[in-house]
Each structure stands twice: as structure tokens, then as C-alpha cells.
N, C-alpha and C positions, 0 to 999 in steps of 0.2 A: 614565906617570901614568895617574889614570884619572880620570874625571869623574863618577864617581856615589857617590850621595851617603853618608856614613856611616851604618850601621842596622847592628846586634846581629848580622846575617847576612855583613855586609863592611864589618870593621872597618876600619878607617884605619889606611892600612900607609905607615909612615917611609921617605922617599926616604934616599940618602945623604947629598943636598947639607943637609937640615935639623939629617940626626943630630950635625952634628960642629960646628956657629955655635950650635947655639939650645939651652943648658941646657933650658928651659923641657920641651924635648920626648923628657925622661929619661923617659917617663909608659909604662910595660909594661903590653901588654896582653895577656888572656888569656882564652880562648876558652871562655867556660863549657860549650859541652856537649864539650867535648874533657874532663872530667875521668873520672878513672880509676874505672870501678863498680869494684874493691875497695876502694876508701879506707871512711871507713867515715861513715853518715850523721850531720847535726848532732841528727837524732832519731831515737828509738830506735822500733823498732817497735812494740816492747812496749808503749811509751808511747800511741802512734797508737791501738793496741787497745781498748786504756783509756778513751781520749778517746772513741772509736769509739763503746764501747759505753755508755759516759758520756749519749753523743749520744741513742742508741736509746730509752735508758732515758728520758730526758728527755721525748721526743717520745712515747711511750708514755702517758703518764702525763698529760703536754697531753692527748692524744686521748681518754682515760679522763675526762679531766676535762670537756672539750666536751663527748664523751659524754652525761653527767652531767649537763649541761647542756642538753642537747637534749634528753633525755628530761626531764628537770622543763619545759624549756618546751612538752612536747607536753602534757603533763600539766598544767600554767596552761590551755594552748588548749581542751582538751577540757572544762576548768571552767569556763573563760568561754563555751566556746558554748554546754554546760547553762546556766548562767546567763543566756545570752542568750534561749535556748529558752525558759525555764519564766519572762521576763517577756515574751517575746512571746505564751505564752498566755495570763497574764494580761492582758494588753493586750487581748487579744482577747477572753476572757470579757466583762472588763468595757466594750467597746465592742457585745459582743452582747447585756449587759445593760442599757445605755443605748435602741438599737434596742428591745428591747422594751419597751420603756418610754415609748419615745416611738410604735410603734405603738400601744401600748394607751390612751397620752394623745390620740392622733386617733381613735382608733377612739371613744372618752369622747365626743368633743367633738363625732364626727361623729353619734354616737344622739344627743347631748343635742339637735343645730342639727336632726337628722330630725324628734323628738319637737316641736321648737317649731314646725318646718313645718309639721306634720301639726295641729297646736295653731291653729297660724293658719287652715288653709286650710278644719279642720270648723268654726272660729268663722264666716268669711266665708260658707263652705256654708249656715249658720245662719243665716247672716245675705240672703243670696241667695233662702231660704226664705223669710225673713218677708217681705221687698221680692215676693215673687212672689206671696206669699198678700194683703197689702196689696193688692199691684195686682190682684190677681184679686178682692176683695171689692169692690173702688172700679170694675173694669169689669160685677163684675154687679152694686152696688148702682143702677147705671142703669137695666140690665137687668130690674133688677124692679119700679126706681119705673116706667117706661115700660107692663111689664105691668101692675102697681097702676093705672095712671091710663090705662087702653084698658079692662081690663075693667070700671073707673069707669065712663066715655062710653059702654058698647053698652049694659052691667044696670045701672039702679039699683038699691040696693038700700034695702027703709025706712027700713036705718039713713043713709043720702045722705039719705033725704026729711025726714027729723028735722030732718038739721044746714038743710036749706035752709029747709024753716018757721019755724026759729026764728030765721034770719036776718034 
């Protein structure tokens, strides 16, 4: 008796002791590998070829459909890319226009401020000039008065004598 577990390769062998005494041991074991090669098979070869051809045709149809889907996907991807590029270009043009407007606005504002600054500087210069002229007049007035009093003290004129006689 063997101690191996039963597998399809090692069928359980019946022992003479169990054959006669137990009716449940009447099971017949057939080795499938030992079938006759000349016996007709359950599936006809033509039928297999036909099913195989149908399978190949189905695979081809599916592949063509998938290829069509892929080409459609490529076309859609190219169209989407073109659309994105156009949107990007439009966005870039808008941004460029906005930047140009901002630069022009800044230039205009800078020109206005420069004009105001030069006007204020000119006004300040005029005020300084007036102040300097007034200061010069004040300085020269004292000098002229001092010269006038000096000349009167040194050389009396007849007009001065007339004033002194009248007093």
C-alpha cells in the first residue's frame, strides 16, 4: 500500500481487502490520459476553425474601432492644443495692451508731475529773485542814504542854506 496522496497522476489503487467487503468501492477509475487517439473528439476541427476565425474577426473589428477612437482622440487633442494656443496668444495680446496702456499712463503722469515741478521751481526762482532784489534795494538804500548824508555834511549847497534860514 502507498502513502502518497491521491492526485490525477497517481490514482488510488484499490486493495483486495476492501474490494470484496465494501460495496462503495465499486467506483471505476479511468485514466484520461490513456484515451485512444483514434477516437472521435467531442469538438469538430472545422467548428474550432470557424470559431477561431470569428474570434479573429471580432478582434480585428475591435482593433479598427479602437484605432478610430485613437485617431479621433488625436484630432481632438490637436484641436484642443490649437484652441489653447489661440487663447494664450489672445491673453498675451491683452496683457501687452494693458502694459502699454499702463506705461503710457505712467509716462503721462510723470510728464504732468515734471511740468508741475518745473513750474513750482520757476515760481520759487521768481520769488527768490524778487526777494533778492528787495534785499538789494534795502542794502543799497542805506548806502545811498549814507552817501547822501555824507555829501550834505561836506558840501553845503545853497538849497540847504535856504532851508536853514527858513528854519
